[in-house]
C-alpha positions as CSV (number, residue, x, y, z in Angstrom):
1,M,15.6,-3.6,-18.3
2,P,13.9,-2.7,-21.5
3,S,12.8,0.7,-21.6
4,N,9.4,0.6,-23.4
5,T,7.8,-1.0,-21.0
6,Q,4.5,-0.7,-20.0
7,K,3.6,1.8,-16.9
8,Y,2.6,0.6,-14.3
9,P,-0.9,2.5,-13.0
10,R,-0.5,4.7,-10.4
11,S,-3.7,6.1,-8.0
12,K,-5.6,8.5,-9.3
13,R,-5.8,9.5,-5.8
14,Q,-2.3,9.9,-3.9
15,A,-4.2,10.5,-0.6
16,E,-5.3,7.4,1.3
17,R,-8.8,8.5,2.5
18,A,-8.8,4.7,3.9
19,A,-7.0,6.1,6.5
20,I,-9.0,8.1,8.2
21,L,-7.1,8.7,11.5
22,L,-8.5,9.2,14.9
23,D,-7.2,12.7,16.3
24,D,-9.0,15.4,17.9
25,S,-8.5,18.0,14.7
26,T,-10.2,15.3,12.4
27,I,-13.2,14.4,14.8
28,K,-13.4,18.6,15.3
29,S,-13.0,19.1,11.7
30,S,-15.8,16.5,10.9
31,G,-18.9,18.7,12.0
32,L,-20.4,15.8,13.7
33,F,-19.0,15.9,17.1
34,D,-18.3,18.7,20.3
35,T,-16.4,18.2,23.5
36,A,-19.5,16.7,24.9
37,S,-19.2,13.6,22.4
38,F,-17.5,10.7,23.7
39,C,-18.9,7.4,21.4
40,V,-18.2,8.1,17.6
41,P,-19.9,5.2,14.9
42,T,-17.4,2.0,14.1
43,L,-17.2,-0.3,11.9
44,T,-15.4,-3.3,12.8
45,F,-14.4,-5.7,10.3
46,L,-15.1,-9.2,10.6
47,S,-14.1,-11.4,7.4
48,G,-11.5,-10.1,4.6
49,D,-8.0,-8.3,4.5
50,A,-8.8,-5.7,7.0
51,L,-10.2,-8.7,9.8
52,G,-9.9,-7.7,12.9
53,K,-9.8,-3.7,11.3
54,E,-11.9,-0.5,13.7
55,L,-12.8,1.9,11.1
56,P,-14.3,5.2,12.8
57,L,-17.0,6.6,10.4
58,L,-15.6,10.4,11.2
59,Q,-17.1,12.3,7.4
60,Q,-20.5,12.9,6.9
61,Q,-21.1,10.8,4.0
62,I,-18.6,7.8,3.6
63,T,-18.2,5.3,0.5
64,L,-17.2,1.8,0.4
65,G,-16.6,-0.8,-2.1
66,R,-13.8,-1.6,-4.8
67,G,-13.4,1.2,-7.3
68,E,-10.8,4.0,-6.7
69,D,-13.0,6.6,-5.9
70,C,-14.9,5.2,-2.5
71,D,-13.5,6.6,0.5
72,V,-13.0,3.0,1.7
73,L,-11.5,1.0,-0.4
74,I,-12.2,-3.3,-0.2
75,M,-10.8,-5.2,-2.7
76,D,-12.5,-8.1,-2.3
77,P,-14.5,-9.2,-5.5
78,S,-17.6,-9.9,-4.4
79,V,-17.6,-6.2,-3.2
80,S,-18.7,-3.5,-6.3
81,R,-16.7,-0.6,-7.1
82,R,-19.7,1.6,-5.4
83,H,-21.3,-0.7,-2.4
84,V,-22.6,1.3,-0.5
85,Q,-22.8,4.8,1.4
86,L,-23.3,5.7,4.6
87,C,-24.9,9.0,5.6
88,C,-24.4,10.0,9.5
89,R,-26.7,13.4,9.9
90,K,-27.5,15.0,13.7
91,L,-30.3,15.4,15.1
92,I,-31.6,17.6,17.8
93,A,-34.4,16.9,20.6
94,R,-36.5,18.6,21.8
95,D,-34.5,19.2,24.9
96,D,-31.4,20.5,22.0
97,R,-29.7,17.1,23.1
98,Q,-28.3,15.9,20.1
99,D,-28.1,12.4,18.4
100,L,-26.0,11.3,15.7
101,K,-28.1,9.0,13.6
102,V,-26.2,6.8,11.2
103,V,-28.4,5.4,7.6
104,L,-26.9,2.5,5.0
105,R,-28.0,2.7,0.5
106,D,-27.0,0.3,-1.7
107,L,-25.5,1.9,-4.7
108,G,-27.3,-0.7,-6.8
109,S,-24.4,-2.8,-5.9
110,T,-24.4,-6.5,-8.2
111,N,-24.7,-8.7,-4.8
112,G,-26.8,-6.5,-3.2
113,T,-26.3,-5.9,0.9
114,M,-28.0,-7.1,4.0
115,V,-28.2,-6.0,7.0
116,N,-28.1,-8.7,10.0
117,Y,-29.0,-11.4,7.0
118,R,-31.6,-9.6,5.5
119,K,-31.4,-7.9,1.6
120,V,-31.7,-3.8,2.0
121,R,-31.5,-0.8,0.1
122,H,-32.1,1.6,2.9
123,A,-31.6,0.9,6.5
124,V,-30.8,2.8,9.6
125,L,-28.2,1.5,11.6
126,K,-27.9,0.3,16.0
127,A,-25.7,-0.9,17.6
128,G,-24.3,-4.4,17.2
129,D,-26.0,-4.3,13.5
130,K,-23.7,-6.3,10.9
131,I,-23.5,-5.7,7.1
132,I,-22.6,-8.1,4.8
133,L,-21.1,-6.7,1.4
134,G,-20.5,-9.4,-0.9
135,R,-18.4,-11.4,0.8
136,I,-17.3,-9.2,3.4
137,I,-18.8,-8.7,7.0
138,V,-18.3,-5.8,9.0
139,K,-20.3,-5.1,13.1
140,F,-21.7,-1.6,13.1
141,E,-21.0,-0.3,16.7
142,Y,-20.5,2.9,19.0
143,K,-16.8,3.0,20.5
144,D,-15.6,5.0,23.3
145,L,-13.0,7.3,21.7
146,A,-10.6,6.0,24.6
147,D,-11.4,2.0,23.6
148,Q,-11.3,2.9,20.0
149,K,-8.0,4.3,20.3
150,F,-6.4,1.9,22.3
151,F,-7.3,-0.6,19.9
152,D,-6.2,0.7,16.7
153,E,-2.7,0.7,18.0
154,I,-3.0,-2.8,19.2
155,Y,-4.2,-3.4,15.8
156,R,-1.2,-1.2,14.1
157,L,1.6,-3.0,16.9
158,A,0.4,-6.4,15.6
159,T,0.6,-6.2,12.0
160,T,3.2,-3.4,11.4
161,D,7.2,-3.9,11.3
162,S,8.1,-0.1,13.8
163,L,10.8,0.7,11.8
164,T,9.1,0.9,8.4
165,G,6.0,1.4,9.0
166,M,4.8,-1.6,6.7
167,M,3.1,-4.2,7.0
168,N,5.2,-7.4,9.0
169,R,5.9,-10.4,7.9
170,A,3.4,-12.3,9.0
171,A,0.6,-9.5,8.1
172,I,1.5,-9.4,4.2
173,M,2.2,-13.3,4.1
174,R,-1.4,-13.5,5.0
175,V,-2.2,-10.9,2.4
176,L,-0.7,-13.1,0.0
177,Q,-2.7,-16.8,1.3
178,D,-6.3,-14.2,1.0
179,E,-5.1,-13.5,-2.8
180,I,-4.5,-16.3,-3.6
181,V,-8.1,-17.7,-2.7
182,K,-9.2,-14.9,-4.8
183,R,-7.3,-15.9,-7.4
184,H,-8.6,-19.1,-7.6
185,R,-11.7,-18.6,-7.3
186,Y,-12.3,-15.6,-9.6
187,R,-9.3,-16.9,-11.8
188,R,-8.0,-13.0,-11.9
189,K,-4.6,-12.0,-12.1
190,L,-1.8,-11.9,-8.9
191,S,2.0,-10.6,-8.8
192,V,3.8,-10.5,-6.4
193,V,7.5,-8.6,-6.2
194,L,10.0,-9.6,-4.2
195,M,13.1,-7.2,-3.7
196,D,16.2,-7.2,-1.9
197,L,18.7,-3.5,-1.0
198,D,22.6,-4.6,-2.7
199,D,25.8,-5.0,-0.4
200,F,23.2,-4.3,2.5
201,K,26.0,-5.8,4.7
202,S,28.7,-3.4,3.8
203,L,26.7,0.1,3.7
204,N,25.9,-0.9,7.3
205,D,30.2,-1.6,8.2
206,T,30.8,1.5,6.6
207,Y,28.1,4.2,7.5
208,G,26.9,2.3,10.8
209,H,23.6,0.5,11.7
210,L,21.1,3.7,12.6
211,T,22.3,4.6,8.2
212,G,21.6,1.5,7.4
213,D,18.3,2.3,9.6
214,R,17.5,5.7,7.5
215,A,17.9,3.8,4.1
216,L,15.6,1.3,5.0
217,Q,12.9,4.1,5.8
218,A,14.1,5.6,2.8
219,V,13.1,2.9,0.0
220,S,10.1,2.4,2.0
221,S,9.0,5.5,1.3
222,V,10.0,4.9,-2.6
223,V,7.9,2.2,-2.5
224,R,4.6,3.7,-1.0
225,S,4.6,6.2,-2.8
226,N,4.4,3.7,-5.9
227,L,2.1,1.2,-4.8
228,R,-1.9,2.0,-5.7
229,R,-3.8,1.2,-2.7
230,Q,-5.0,-1.9,-3.3
231,D,-1.7,-3.1,-3.6
232,R,0.5,-4.4,-0.1
233,G,4.2,-4.3,0.7
234,G,5.7,-5.9,3.8
235,R,9.9,-6.3,4.9
236,I,9.8,-9.9,5.4
237,G,13.2,-10.1,6.6
238,G,16.7,-7.7,7.2
239,E,16.3,-6.1,3.9
240,E,14.2,-7.7,2.1
241,F,10.0,-6.6,1.0
242,L,7.5,-8.2,-0.9
243,L,5.2,-7.1,-2.8
244,V,1.8,-8.2,-3.7
245,L,-0.2,-6.6,-6.7
246,P,-3.9,-8.4,-6.8
247,E,-5.6,-7.9,-10.7
248,T,-2.0,-7.1,-11.4
249,G,0.3,-9.2,-14.9
250,L,4.2,-10.0,-15.3
251,K,4.0,-6.1,-17.0
252,G,2.3,-4.6,-14.9
253,A,4.5,-5.8,-12.0
254,T,7.2,-5.5,-13.8
255,A,7.2,-2.4,-14.5
256,L,6.6,-1.1,-11.1
257,A,9.4,-3.0,-10.3
258,D,11.7,-1.2,-12.4
259,R,10.6,2.2,-11.6
260,I,10.8,1.9,-7.9
261,R,14.3,0.2,-8.5
262,Q,15.1,3.7,-10.4
263,E,14.1,5.4,-8.0
264,I,16.0,3.8,-5.2
265,H,19.1,4.2,-7.0
266,E,18.8,8.0,-8.5
267,S,17.7,9.2,-4.9
268,V,17.9,7.2,-1.7
269,G,21.9,7.5,-1.7
270,R,22.2,11.5,-1.4
271,Q,19.4,11.4,-0.6
272,L,21.0,10.1,2.9
273,G,24.5,11.6,1.8
274,L,25.8,8.6,0.8
275,E,29.3,9.0,-1.2
276,R,27.8,5.4,-3.2
277,D,24.2,4.7,-4.7
278,L,22.1,2.6,-3.1
279,T,20.2,0.3,-5.1
280,A,18.0,-3.0,-5.2
281,S,17.2,-6.2,-7.3
282,F,13.9,-8.0,-8.1
283,G,12.9,-11.4,-8.5
284,V,8.6,-11.2,-9.9
285,A,6.5,-14.5,-10.5
286,D,3.2,-14.4,-11.8
287,C,0.3,-16.9,-11.5
288,P,-0.1,-18.7,-14.6
289,L,-3.3,-19.5,-16.2
290,H,-3.4,-22.7,-15.6
291,W,-1.4,-22.6,-11.8
292,D,-2.7,-25.4,-9.7
293,G,-0.9,-23.4,-6.2
294,S,1.5,-26.6,-5.8
295,D,4.6,-24.4,-6.3
296,N,4.7,-21.5,-4.2
297,L,4.7,-17.8,-5.7
298,V,7.1,-16.5,-3.5
299,D,9.7,-19.2,-4.5
300,H,9.0,-18.4,-7.8
301,A,10.1,-15.2,-7.2
302,D,13.4,-15.3,-5.1
303,S,14.5,-17.7,-8.0
304,A,14.8,-15.1,-10.0
305,L,15.5,-12.6,-7.5
306,Y,19.0,-15.2,-7.6
307,R,19.5,-14.3,-10.9
308,A,19.1,-10.8,-10.3
309,K,22.2,-10.7,-7.9
310,S,23.9,-13.5,-10.2
311,L,24.3,-11.1,-13.3
312,G,25.3,-7.7,-11.4
313,K,22.5,-6.5,-8.9
314,N,20.1,-3.3,-9.3
315,R,17.7,-5.3,-12.0
316,V,14.2,-7.2,-12.8
317,E,14.5,-10.5,-13.7
318,L,11.1,-12.4,-14.1
319,W,10.6,-16.0,-13.4
320,K,11.0,-18.6,-16.3
321,R,8.1,-21.4,-16.5
322,T,11.5,-23.8,-17.3
323,E,13.3,-23.1,-14.0
324,H,12.9,-24.9,-10.6
325,P,12.6,-22.6,-7.4
326,R,16.1,-21.9,-5.7
327,Q,17.1,-24.9,-3.1
328,E,17.3,-23.4,0.4
329,G,21.4,-22.3,0.6
330,T,22.1,-22.3,-3.2
């Protein structure tokens, strides 16, 4: 790969603030709850990439939008960079009973904010309210802590690969289809990267499947550390991974793939104490300007990946407009 490839931009915040953990330490440190509290205000996504995801509001102030500086990142073009802010406030009644009030404030968003399909600038939320941010709909509720933990775990199990902690095949392919729809509607850039570990069978045969599992976990860690908040990655089979990169052209996707390739080559084998390097090959494809969606984007990346393997492995190859998708078994 050429050494002068432009670096893929990293997130300004490495911490994934949108992943607000629902555990006892988080609840206590928020300052909003005490041992007598059984319910927490929660947003449930009714549309978009996070369909079905429940987000407990455990901070006194939370901003939602497309911008990197938001607490909850919603990568939909109809959502403004800083769309809406939710403030949780304690109210003390005359009998010293404490209530929690959640106040919504629109931050001057382009498409506005609606509560129960009425446009608002401010609103005090009630259980069951539906909040509309552009094309994204979320429902506001108060959730029992035990129920919240249970449903959050069910969602995690349904969408996550148990070995690597990345998205499973069904989840990442659903994300890709959603991004393709957005790309058609809004004409924004979209790229995918298909990566496959080189000679993984011989690694398992030589060192055993337990080492193979540890290798997959180490590689997944490398991938996650290089993705931006709006990017998504998943394990789609054995030692093969798919990365979906919204608002990213071929140059940026190639730079990302090459950075991951170098890091795997330089660190994973040594980290696992192997007597050999661990490497991976990559195929990169993007949506051309006048793409009509008739060709499968993953097939394009697969053809580029196949070429990377045939040219010696441990390299990044790009989909060429003149080549046809690789046929199964070739």
